[in-house]
C-alpha positions, 0 to 999 in steps of 0.5 A, a space after each residue: 470561509 474558515 481557514 486554519 493556518 499551521 505555523 512554525 513548522 519544517 515542511 517536507 512536501 513529499 515531492 522535493 528533496 528538501 525540508 522548508 524551514 519556518 514554513 506554514 500551511 493554510 487549510 480550508 476547514 470546509 474542504 480539508 484541502 490545502 489553500 496555501 503553502 509558504 515560508 516566512 511570515 504566515 497569513 492571518 486566518 481564523 485559527 492559528 496552530 503553532 507546531 512548535 518547530 516540528 517536522 510535517 510530511 504527507 500522510 503515507 499511502 500504502 498500496 498493499 494491505 490485507 486488513 482482514 488478516 491476522 499477523 499474529 496467526 501463522 496462516 494469516 487468520 484466513 480461516 476466520 469467520 465474517 464477524 471475526 475478520 470484520 472486527 480485526 479489519 476495523 482495528 487494523 484500519 485504526 492501527 494503520 491511521 495511527 501509524 501515519 497511513 492515511 490512504 490504502 489500497 487493499 489487495 485481497 479482503 475476505 468476504 469483500 469486507 473492505 468494500 462494505 467498510 469503505 461504504 461505511 467510511 464514506 457515510 461517516 459511520 466508520 470514523 478515524 480510519 484511512 481512505 480505502 481503495 477496495 479490492 474485495 476478494 482476489 482472483 486465483 485459480 483452483 488450488 492456487 495462491 490464496 485458495 482459502 475459504 471465503 477469500 479468493 474467487 476461484 476461476 479456471 478459464 478466461 470466461 470464468 474470470 470475466 464474469 467474476 471480475 464483472 461481479 466484483 466491479 458491480 459490488 464495488 471493487 476499485 482495485 482488482 488483484 490477481 494471482 499470477 504465481 504461488 507464494 509463501 503462505 499457501 502450502 504446496 505452491 511456490 514462488 516459481 509456480 505460474 498460476 493464472 494464465 496470460 489469457 485469464 489475467 488479460 481478461 481481468 485487466 481489460 474489464 478493470 481498465 474498461 471501468 477505469 479501475 486498476 489491476 495488481 498481480 501477485 507475482 513473485 517468480 518466473 515465468 509468472 511475473 512476465 505473464 502478468 506484465 504481458 497481460 497488462 496489469 498496472 502493478 506487479 506485487 512483490 516481484 522478488 525474482 524480476 529480471 532484466 527482460 521483465 524490467 524492459 517491458 515494465 519500463 516500456 508499459 509503465 508498469 509499477 512494482 510494489 516490493 513489500 520488503 517488510 513482509 518477507 523480512 518479518 517472517 525469518 525475523 520473528 517466525 522461528 518457533 512460531 510458524 511452520 518451518 516450510 513457510 520460514 524457509 520459503 521467505 528466508 531463501 528469497 530475502 537476499 535475492 529479492 533485495 538485489 532484484 528489487 533494487 536493480 529494478 529500481 536503479 533501472 527506473 521501474 517506479 517503486 511504490 510503498 506497499 507492505 502486505 500488511 496482515 501477513 505473518 508478523 507484519 502488523 499494521 503499524 509497520 509501514 515506516 519500516 519499509 522505508 528503513 529496509 529500502 534505505 538499508 539496501 542503498 536508497 536515499 532517505 528521499 528515494 524511500 519516502 517518495 515511494 508513498 507518492 508513487 503509490 498515489 500515482 499508481 492509485 490515480 489519486 495523486 491529483 488530491 493526495 500524496 504531497 502537500 501542495 495547494 488544492 490537495 488534501 491536508 493529510 499530514 504527519 507531525 514528527 519530532 525529527 527530520 525524516 529526510 535526515 533519517 527515515 526512522 523518524 517516521 517510526 515515532 509512535 506518538 506522532 500526530 496524524 491529521 486527516 483533511 486538516 483535522 487531528 485524528 491521533 
């Protein structure tokens, strides 16, 4: 059994708030899993790789992406045809992996493209991309958030939802996404607009859980956030106006929260003169509120995941590390922000094999020049080395 030892590294394992100096990792070459981790004298194996005193951390797990969307288009490129969307999606997967994201959960993919690409990835046809937990197309109401051509399944009753979700699961969906409120990108709807009903979303949650899958709700305002929590979703996406009553129920039920801070930050930061004023105003008006509300939920103990809503305007597929910086700027420690990646792995039910660098987990890791626990901006390094299952891919 061939093994590779990575030596002379400083290890942040993703779980402990410390960097282990003079550390080493032994990786089983056949499985791509970590065999041993330690400090001091490294064991002798078939191959030795000296990492020259650099910093090693787990690959990032981004639990909210839209690989088919175009962040350079004001509408996210939602009108693209299947060929255009697929070409963009493949490039975006490469960009994600190069930036250090080794696993994603999609949260809405035009034409169910993520399901097909995931099958190609598993067959070895599609290479140098993150692993994918596919969502397929999301579920919305007629005229609701995401009612774009070839994007959302449009459902207007619990029965319609049940049939649509069952079709999605049959096709290969592993993470259901429902729209509980309006949002920023769809004209004519707003964050405070409740959309899918509790009954409709509960049906989706039941069907997902019957198959051992997870379900996320796009929920930005009230009462839609509460509706989604009552329906039994596993995670609230965005949650910009989450309040104490909702936090109480989230803590009781173990509901996760994915803030996607960078998605809202990017629109007023880069959008002036490049997109409609109404869209910029929606995002700008919410920014201070969402910072305050999200950090309040975090301080109360709601589990916060790493997700960026990548693909929304000016929020490209290299910006995952920026989410760490924004969270730190709002009062989190460097470790608190980095830990959100492992929390994403827990939400996605992949934490037994991904998310931290420990024995019997896959050797998905990044090699950085600087210490991410001292400064999370270290993760923004453009020329970082990226390893997937013990193999350097970038």
